[in-house]
N, C-alpha and C positions, 0 to 999 in steps of 0.2 A: 616644282620638279620632283621633290621627294615623294609627294603624294602620288604623282603620276607613276613614278617608278614602283611604289608600293602596290598600286592598283594593278599594274602590269604583272608584278610578281604573284599577286593573289590570283589573278586570272590563270596564269600558267600553272600554279599549284592546284587550282580547281580543276583544270583540264587533266592534269596528271592523276588526280584522285578519281576523276570520272573514267579515265582510261583504265586504271587498275581495277575499278569496279566492273567495267565491261569485260575486261580480260578474265576476271574471276567468274563472271556469269557465263562467258563463252566456254571456259573449261568445264564448269558444272553442267552446262547444256550438252556438251560433247560426251561427258561421262554418262549423263542420263540417256542419251541416244545409244551409246554403246551398251548400256545395261538393258535397254528395251530390245535391241537387236539380238543380244545374247539370250535373253529370256525367250524370244520368239523361236530361236533355234532349238531350245530345249522343250518347248511346248509343241513344236511341229511334229507331225506324224512321220516325217521323213527321217530315216536313220542313215546318217552319213557313212557309217561303217558298213552297213548292209549295201548301200549304194556303191561303195568302193569295191567290195569283193563279189557282189552278185548274190542271187537268191540260192544258188546251189553250192555255196562254199561250206566247208566244214566248220564246226564250232571253234576249233583251234585257230583257223584262219580268221574267222570273225572276231575272236577275242584279240588276236594280234593286231587287227585293223583298229579296234577300239583303243588299244594301248598306244598305237602310233598317232592316233588323233587326239589322245589325251582324254578320251571319254570315260576312262576307268578311274579318273581322279575325282576328288570331291568338287562340288560346284564352285566354291570360292577359288580353288586352284585353277579350275578351267577358265573362270572369268579373268583371273590375273593373266593367264597365258594368252587369252583372247585379246586383252588390252595391249599386251606387249607386242604380239604379232601385228595387230591393226596399226599400232603406232609406228611400226617399222615399215608399213606398207605391204606386208605379206598377208594376203587374204586367202592363201591356199591355192589349190589347183581347181580349175573349173572342170566339172564332170561332163559338160556338154561340148566345150570347145577343145578340151585337152591342154589348154594353155594356162599359165598363171593368171589369176584373176586381175592382179595389178597390171599385167600387160594388156589384158582385154580392156580394162578401164582406161588406160592410157591411149588406147586406140579409138575407143568410142566416145569418151567424154568430150574431146575437142569438137566433134561433130555437133553435139548438143549445145556446147557453148557458142559455136558459130551460128547455129540456127536461132538460139534464144537472143543473142546479141543483135543480129540483124533484125529480128522481130521487135525487140524493145526500142531500138533506134527509130524504126519506122512508126511503131505504135506511140512512142513518146512525142515525136514531132507532130504527127497528125492529131493525137489526142489532146495535147496542150493547145494547139492552134484551134481545134474544134471547141474546146472548153472556153477559150478566150472569146471567140466569136459568139458563142451561145450566150455567155454572160453579158457581153456588150450589146447584144440584140435580144435581151430578155423579153419574152412575151410575143416575139415575132415568129414567122414561119421557120426562120433559120434556127431559132432556139428549139422549136418543136421537132425539126428534122434531126438536130444534134441529139436530142433526148431519145428519139426513135432509134437512131443508130446505136446509141449506148445500150438501150434496152435489148435490141437485137443481138448485140455482141454478148450480153450477159446470158440471154435465154436460149439461144440456138446451140444445140449440141455440136461441139467442135468436130466430133467424128463424122457426123452427118454432113456438115458443111464442107469438110475436107473431101469426102466422096463426091459431092456435087461439083466442087472445083475441078477435081480430076476428070469427071465425066464431061464437063462443059469445056474447059480450057485445053485438056489433053486429048480426050477421045473424039470430041465433036469438032472443035475449032482448030486443033493442032497448033495452038499458040505456045504451048508449054511442053517441055520434055516429059518423059514418063517418070515413074517413081524411081527413087535412088538418089545418089549424090553426084553421079557422073555417068556419062555414056561409057560403054565398054571400050570404045576407041581410045579414050583418054585415061581410063581407070588404071591401066597398067603402064602408061607411058610417062606419068608424072611422078617423080620421086617424092614421097612424103617427108617433109622436113619439120614442119611445126604441127601437123595434124589438122590444120585449118585449110580447107580446100581452096578458098579464095587466095590466101597468102601463098600456098604452095604452087598453085598454077601461075600466079603472078611471077614468082621467083623462077619458075621453069622457063620463062621467056616464050611461052606458047599462048598467044592471044586467043586461039580457038578453044584451048582448054579452060582458060579463065572465063570466057563467055559461056561455055558449057556449064561450069560450076555455078556461075551466077544465075543462069537460067534454071538450073535444078533447085537452087535455093529460093527462087522467087515465090513459088506457090506456097510451100510450107511456112515460109517466113511471113507472108501476107496473111495466112490463116491465123497464126499465132499473134501477129500484130493487131489484127481485128479484135481478137479477144482481149488484148491488153489495152488498146485505146478506149474500149468501152469504160473501163474503170478510171483511166487517166482523165478522159474528157469530162466525165461526170463529176469527179472530185475537184478538178480544176475549176469548173463552172461554179460549184458550190463554194469553194474557197474564195473566189473572186467576188461573188455576190455577198459573202459575209463581210469581206473587207470594205466593199463599197458602202456598207451601212455604218462604218466607223466615223467618228467625229473628225478625224484628220481629212477624210475625203470631203466631208461637208465644208470644212474650212478651205480646202483647195478649190472646190467649186465656187465658193463665195469670192475667191480671189481671181476668178475668171479662167481657171484651168479647164481644158476640155477633157472629155472622157478618155480619149486615146492617151493623152499625156498622163492622166491620173493612173490609168491601168498599168502602163508600161514603166513609168518612173517611180510610182509609189507602191501600187498593189503587188506587182509581180515580185519585187525584191522581198516584200513582207511574207509572201507565201512560198518562197523558194525552198524553205525547209520542208514544208508540207509536200510540195511537188517532188522533192528528192526522196522522201519516204515512200510516196505512192509509186514512183517509177522503180525504185529499188525493190520494193515488195512485189511489184508486177514482174520484174526481172527474175527474182527468186522463184516466184510461182511458175514462170515459164521453164526454168531449169528443171524443176521437179515435176512439172505437169505436162511435159512434152511427149509423154508416153503414147497417147492416142495419135498425135500428129505424126510421130516417127513411125508408128505402125501403119497408118494410112498411106504415107508417102514412101514407105520402105527406106526411111532415113536411118543410116547405120549409127545411131547415137546410143547413149547409155540407157535411154528409156526403152528402146526396142531390145537392147541387150538384156535388160531386166525382165521384160515381158517373156522373152525366149527362155530365160533361166527359170522363171516361175513355172512355165508349162513343162519344162524338163525336170523340175524338182532339183535344180542345181543350187544347193544351199550355199556353198562358198561364194558363188557369183551373186546370189541374192543378197547375202550379207555385205559383201564388199561394195556393191553398187548402191545399196540402201545407205550404208554408212558414209560413202563419199558424197552422195547427193544431199543427205541430211547435214553433213559438215559444211558443205558449200552454202546451204541455206542459212545456217547459223552464222557463218563467217560474213556473208553478205549483209545480214541484219546488223551485225556488230559494226561493220564498216560504215553502214548507213547511219547508225547512231553517232559514231564519231564524226562523220561528215556534217550531220545536223548540228552537233555541238560546236564545231568550228564555225559554221555559218552564223549561229546565234552569237558566239563570242565576237565575231567580226562585226556584226550589226550593233553590238553594244559599245563598241569602241568609239 
């Protein structure tokens, strides 16, 4: 009993040490991200003060704008002020929308999260299932088809495929609604509560609005899911085939266990940590890589917001959106590491 209690205490202390290590790495990564974004603002040819006052402003007006923005201070002081304002969620005023950047991000980021979440759920379910079937039917036409689908998802440009989907399903067959997040009929009749269209339309008690939001989500989510399932199915297949070559599988087969039982009772629990990492990384890449999809489908997410800000030279919006997306990526990776550690600890008990 004493030894068991000591082992439990040791595992808990080990997890706490790992958590503190990950927390420290998370803080350092965020600091590095802030440093890079700050450096980019100073290396950029865009002058925020000149952008604020215009090309025809007097020198005194220009100097006053630089002082208001803190650009007349030494770089270390500017960086400290940048960290303070970013930590408080104050990214300044967007020059393209005229709204605080934090408000713009709060409006656009939920749309990206909703799109990426729908895509990763669809991609993970299909990708894992495809990988399992391909591994269990290794060398057959099913395996070859799964690998072709995976290769297609890796190699086809997402921008081109999105345009084809719009042309075929919207313009030709009229099976899907047009670009955007909702029809004009429902766009101004549903009160935004959470920022997530499916949840808000469901809470509104308007089935037509919910169906419309779901229909608008279908094409862009399917496009992103296809890109995600390519990686998930390929790595699931590889992980299962690696496990099937282990000694415990040979022993299970010698005892009369079938392939189905071996895969689902023994192999899948052993590769759960690997699958969690793959799915989480795919989700993180969808969050930061949805720019092209949002542009093609006119999806009002943070990727499209960032693209518009880049074309407009809107430096506060560029910095705020980049920092939020980067921080989300780092946070998701840290949570994935913690989840894998908990899974491994549970398996060792």
